[in-house]
C-alpha positions, -999 to +999 in steps of 0.1 A: +227-206-057+204-213-028+199-249-015+166-266-023+141-254+004+128-289+009+149-308+034+151-346+028+143-370+055+172-382+075+187-411+058+210-439+070+247-430+071+270-453+052+284-480+075+314-493+055+345-504+072+378-491+060+384-508+027+412-533+028+436-537-001+425-559-029+443-591-034+466-591-064+442-613-082+446-609-120+432-643-130+401-627-146+423-605-168+446-634-175+417-654-188+410-626-213+446-625-224+451-662-228+416-668-241+411-692-212+374-681-209+340-694-216+332-690-253+296-692-261+285-702-295+254-684-308+231-692-337+239-664-362+214-674-389+188-650-379+185-621-403+192-586-391+161-564-388+154-542-418+160-505-417+126-490-413+134-454-405+144-443-441+176-428-428+201-413-452+239-410-452+259-383-437+257-349-453+281-345-481+300-313-476+300-306-513+262-308-513+261-283-484+283-259-501+307-255-472+338-273-459+328-299-434+335-291-398+342-254-403+319-228-387+306-205-415+309-168-412+271-165-412+252-187-388+221-206-402+186-199-392+187-233-374+211-219-347+196-207-314+202-170-310+221-164-342+256-150-334+257-168-301+272-201-310+299-208-284+313-239-303+347-237-319+337-264-344+307-284-355+298-313-378+266-327-389+249-360-394+217-365-415+197-372-383+200-368-346+235-373-330+228-398-303+262-404-289+296-387-287+330-396-273+365-382-270+395-405-273+411-409-238+446-410-252+444-384-280+418-357-274+421-344-310+400-375-320+363-375-314+336-400-325+299-395-331+270-418-339+235-411-350+200-419-360+212-420-396+228-455-390+263-441-392+292-435-369+322-413-377+357-407-362+367-370-366+400-352-362+402-317-347+427-296-365+438-260-357+446-239-388+446-203-401+408-206-408+400-217-373+394-250-357+381-276-382+366-310-375+377-332-403+363-366-411+389-393-405+369-426-408+333-433-416+322-464-397+296-479-420+276-512-418+250-508-392+214-510-405+196-491-378+203-462-354+237-463-338+228-454-303+261-458-286+298-451-294+328-454-271+366-456-272+385-483-253+405-471-223+437-472-243+421-455-273+430-486-295+394-496-303+360-479-309+328-499-301+294-490-316+260-504-305+230-503-327+193-509-328+202-535-355+210-558-325+247-558-330+279-544-315+308-536-338+345-532-329+366-508-351+404-500-351+403-463-340+434-453-361+422-467-394+384-471-390+388-508-401+361-531-388+377-556-365+347-577-353+309-579-354+298-590-320+266-608-325+243-625-301+216-601-289+181-606-304+169-571-298+181-535-297+214-525-280+206-500-253+242-492-241+278-503-242+308-497-219+344-508-220+362-524-191+380-495-173+414-510-178+412-533-208+394-547-239+363-564-225+332-547-237+298-550-220+264-543-235+228-543-225+199-553-248+162-550-250+162-589-252+165-589-213+202-600-214+236-583-208+265-595-230+303-594-226+328-599-253+366-599-256+371-573-283+405-583-298+391-618-308+354-610-310+347-639-286+314-639-266+326-644-230+294-643-210+257-638-214+240-625-182+204-637-179+182-629-149+163-597-158+127-599-170+128-569-192+151-547-213+186-542-196+185-504-197+218-495-180+249-510-165+284-503-150+316-519-140+321-519-102+351-524-080+375-513-107+362-539-132+359-568-108+321-568-108+292-558-130+259-541-121+229-538-144+196-521-141+164-530-160+130-519-169+118-548-146+125-523-117+155-543-105+193-541-101+216-572-104+252-575-092+271-600-113+303-621-111+319-615-145+338-648-146+309-670-136+281-650-153+260-655-122+242-630-100+257-623-065+229-601-054+195-594-070+176-562-058+142-572-070+114-546-075+137-520-061+117-491-077+082-486-089+095-477-123+123-488-147+160-483-138+174-459-162+208-448-148+235-465-127+270-456-115+296-472-092+317-457-065+353-455-078+367-475-048+340-487-025+314-516-031+287-490-035+264-482-065+237-457-071+207-464-094+182-439-107+146-447-118+118-434-139+098-432-106+119-400-097+139-417-070+176-428-067+189-454-043+223-463-028+232-499-027+260-519-010+269-546-036+288-569-012+261-572+015+231-567-008+217-539+014+200-507+005+220-479+022+199-449+014+171-434-007+178-400-024+144-382-026+133-349-040+132-353-077+098-352-094+107-368-128+129-397-141+164-397-127+184-400-160+219-394-147+239-403-116+276-401-108+303-399-081+330-372-083+366-379-075+380-370-042+392-334-039+426-324-023+406-316+009+390-350+010+356-340-003+336-363-025+302-356-040+274-375-057+251-360-083+217-370-095+201-353-125+165-357-136+140-347-163+126-322-138+155-300-147+172-303-113+206-316-103+209-326-066+244-326-051+248-351-022+276-358+002+292-390-010+298-403+025+266-393+044+243-389+014+229-356+029+218-331+004+242-303-001+226-282-027+203-282-057+214-269-091+182-254-107+195-236-138+178-261-162+145-261-141+115-250-159+136-248-192+143-286-198+152-319-184+187-330-175+197-358-200+234-365-192+261-351-169+297-357-163+322-347-136+355-332-146+386-355-140+404-354-107+422-320-105+417-285-090+384-286-109+374-322-099+342-310-081+329-292-113+302-309-132+290-305-168+254-312-178+233-313-210+196-307-213+165-307-235+166-269-231+193-269-259+223-259-236+251-274-217+260-259-183+292-260-163+287-259-124+309-257-094+291-283-075+308-274-041+294-238-042+263-247-063+271-220-089+266-221-126+299-210-140+293-212-178+265-217-202+274-233-236+250-224-264+247-232-301+224-262-303+189-257-316+173-288-302+177-311-272+213-320-263+214-358-260+249-366-250+282-351-239+318-361-233+347-340-220+385-340-215+407-317-194+441-304-206+466-292-180+483-258-186+517-274-196+499-292-225+481-262-239+504-232-241+475-211-229+491-189-204+488-213-174+451-221-180+434-255-177+414-260-209+382-280-208+371-296-241+334-305-243+318-323-272+280-327-275+255-344-297+220-331-303+186-337-319+195-308-342+218-333-361+250-317-350+280-324-329+296-293-314+330-288-297+335-262-270+367-251-253+365-234-219+395-218-202+387-226-166+409-201-148+393-174-169+359-186-159+369-184-122+383-149-126+351-138-144+330-153-115+351-134-089+346-102-108+309-108-111+308-113-148+281-133-166+281-170-169+275-166-207+304-180-227+330-156-241+343-163-276+368-192-275+402-186-289+412-214-313+448-207-304+441-222-270+427-254-284+448-282-267+452-309-293+481-327-279+475-362-263+459-361-229+483-358-200+460-376-176+430-401-181+396-386-182+381-417-166+379-419-128+408-436-109+401-471-097+418-490-069+439-520-079+468-529-101+471-525-138+453-553-156+469-580-178+451-566-208+465-532-203+500-546-201+494-565-233+481-534-250+511-515-240+533-540-259+513-540-291 
């Protein structure tokens, strides 16, 4: 893979003093646990918006004439390149699958949500007929598209966000509805869990961001300062701060306890902010915009550190990798121009450009592999109907995952160490994806095999996956990035439940 021929302008180098240890301040988490927090009472008399899209329920396997979640012997005409479906299992909704998630504590559980107003928790099972994805719980009750689904960090809860203006909390093991988190007046754009506990954050088209305490359903804070839809958000500093981006072209840094802005980057871009991520340790965030640019921000000083140029379309995905054993850390920006730029996470110099999606489709989502020997590998999904696995350090596409017949809208992944898989010493990467083709597909990639094929000059096209290698045991390491600081009070409480 050659680097992009266009060299970016010299950009300011990061001037951040060596980070001092965080104070052992657990007051914020203790407020969650003891309910010593602001509880905001909202008028809930407004009717929910009607369902106008005419969506239907999930496909009934009996109506389809096949067992749900099992790949049939003959592929349908809807599959791209019949006979070249790399998935080990797949399931369908009645409309586009908008969001997917893997349980961080039990990777045999996956969750999907769709434009058919439904969310489902599935169980991956390995048997004599191959890998099956069996419905475990159907999460019904939303009256419009379920745009987001996510497991809490401890896997205890599932949160769903919908265009019906509500967030719902479900018990992951039973599928029972725990709470309906009302308050927003317009569509829910995104939801994220606190990285260590049970606070859940959401952004809405009503110009507000909302934070609830999931175990009780209490509304803890309403964050008001944006002038348009709150289109993206992230926890920063290990959950001690919040950052949100908006269609008003701005980014705001919030104090979660007070609900007040600490810094407001106004008119930061010439277009809406559509993606945002935080550094796993430093007070640094990166925001991507519809104006084809990304910016690096210091959230304690309120200063802009760098502009990341080169894209020609909306920057839909941004993310920091973990730190490798050799001390290397990377930053990726992915855009609808089909390119992924890899930047040095310290200097913000461009290292390489991943152009495998270019002129085929735009990059919609991407996710770094967890810290490991493969922590500098990146998985992307695109409107070109594929997912691709890259070694970002070398800039090489290592594997193409095919099977979808329309745009791939979301992905999640988990990594299983060799001792957990019984796979002959191989790390197994599990990738789930959701698509406009109404399906969720599960892929399994033996990473050491991929490396060996690359050394031998083999193609990056996927080899048939062996279901015997599917690692269904609970994860041995968290798939979320590591954050500085001590274990929160909520996590300690969760461990005793």
